[in-house]
Each structure stands twice: as C-alpha cells, then as structure tokens.
C-alpha positions in Angstrom: -50.7 -45.9 -29.9 -52.0 -46.5 -26.5 -53.4 -43.4 -24.8 -52.4 -44.7 -21.4 -48.7 -45.0 -22.4 -48.8 -41.6 -24.0 -50.3 -40.1 -20.7 -47.6 -41.9 -18.6 -44.9 -40.6 -20.9 -46.3 -37.1 -20.7 -46.4 -37.3 -16.9 -42.8 -38.6 -16.7 -41.7 -35.7 -19.0 -43.6 -33.2 -16.8 -42.0 -34.6 -13.6 -38.6 -34.6 -15.2 -38.9 -31.0 -16.3 -40.1 -30.0 -12.8 -37.1 -31.8 -11.3 -34.7 -30.1 -13.8 -36.3 -26.7 -13.2 -35.9 -27.2 -9.4 -32.3 -28.3 -9.8 -31.6 -25.3 -12.1 -33.1 -22.9 -9.6 -31.2 -24.3 -6.7 -27.9 -24.2 -8.6 -28.7 -20.6 -9.7 -29.3 -19.5 -6.1 -26.1 -21.3 -5.0 -24.2 -19.5 -7.8 -25.7 -16.2 -6.9 -24.7 -16.6 -3.2 -21.2 -17.6 -4.2 -20.8 -14.6 -6.5 -22.1 -12.3 -3.6 -19.5 -13.8 -1.3 -16.7 -13.4 -3.8 -17.8 -9.8 -4.4 -17.6 -9.1 -0.6 -14.2 -10.7 -0.3 -12.9 -8.8 -3.4 -14.0 -5.5 -1.9 -12.3 -6.3 1.4 -9.1 -7.2 -0.4 -9.2 -4.0 -2.4 -9.7 -2.0 0.8 -6.8 -3.8 2.5 -4.6 -3.1 -0.5 -5.6 0.6 -0.5 -4.7 0.8 3.2 -1.4 -0.9 2.7 -0.6 1.5 -0.1 -1.5 4.5 2.1 0.7 3.2 4.9 3.6 2.8 2.5 3.2 6.4 1.3 3.0 7.6 4.9 6.1 5.7 5.8 8.0 7.1 2.8 6.8 10.6 3.5 7.8 10.3 7.2 11.3 9.0 6.3 11.8 11.9 3.8 10.7 14.6 6.2 12.7 13.1 9.1 15.8 12.8 7.0 15.4 16.4 5.7 14.8 17.7 9.3 18.0 16.1 10.5 20.2 17.0 7.5 19.2 20.6 6.9 20.4 22.1 10.2 23.6 20.0 9.9 24.2 21.3 6.4 23.7 24.9 7.5 26.1 24.6 10.4 28.7 22.8 8.3 28.4 25.5 5.5 28.9 28.3 8.0 31.9 26.5 9.6 33.5 26.0 6.2 32.9 29.7 5.4 34.7 30.7 8.6 37.5 28.4 7.8 37.7 29.9 4.2 37.8 33.4 5.6 40.5 32.4 8.0 42.6 31.0 5.2 42.2 34.3 3.3 43.7 36.3 6.2 40.5 37.4 8.0 41.3 36.4 11.6 38.8 34.1 13.3 39.1 31.8 16.2 40.1 28.6 14.3 39.6 26.3 17.3 35.9 27.1 17.4 35.1 26.3 13.8 37.5 23.3 13.8 35.6 21.7 16.6 32.3 22.3 14.8 33.6 21.1 11.5 35.1 17.9 12.9 32.0 17.1 14.9 29.8 17.6 11.8 32.0 15.4 9.7 31.7 12.6 12.3 27.9 13.0 12.4 27.5 13.0 8.6 29.6 9.8 8.4 27.2 7.9 10.7 
C-alpha cells in the first residue's frame, strides 16, 4: 500500500478521535452542570416541602389548643350548672334562676 495514503488515513483517524474526545468532554461537562442544577433544585424542593409540613403541623396544633382552651372552661361551667340543677331536683334548695341562665347560655354557645 501507499505510505502517503496510510499516513493521511492515520491523520484523519487522529483528528476524528480528537474531535470525538472534545465532543465527549463538552457533553460530560454539560451533563455534570445539569446534574448539579437538578440537585440544587431538588434540595430547594425538599426544604420547601419540609417547611410546608411544619406549617401544617403548627396549624393543626394551634387549632387543637385553641379548641381545647375554649371548650374546657365551658364544659366545667356547664358541668357545675348541671350539678346545681341536679341538687335542686333532689330537694336541696338552690336559686334555680341563676343556674338556668348559665345552663341556657352555655347550651346556646355550644350549638354555635
């Protein structure tokens, strides 16, 4: 075979390999940058989700505490008023108009 042709073929092969290596390196860098960007976005999304979950728990906790704080005193007052009414029905004299006002008011409040 002709040595000139062999040398030209070798030079084309070397040039093609260099071009392929450069393309591979640029695509690798592009892929790496894309993966870094996705990792950052993923971390931000996880942090947002965590904050949203914490806010949901805080909201539930607040509603539970607020509900308890409003209902507990009303339940105690209603229980005592009913106790007075029960004592009155058993013959122990109490002032019925006082506990009737309280009982009726509490029943209206608990229906709201």
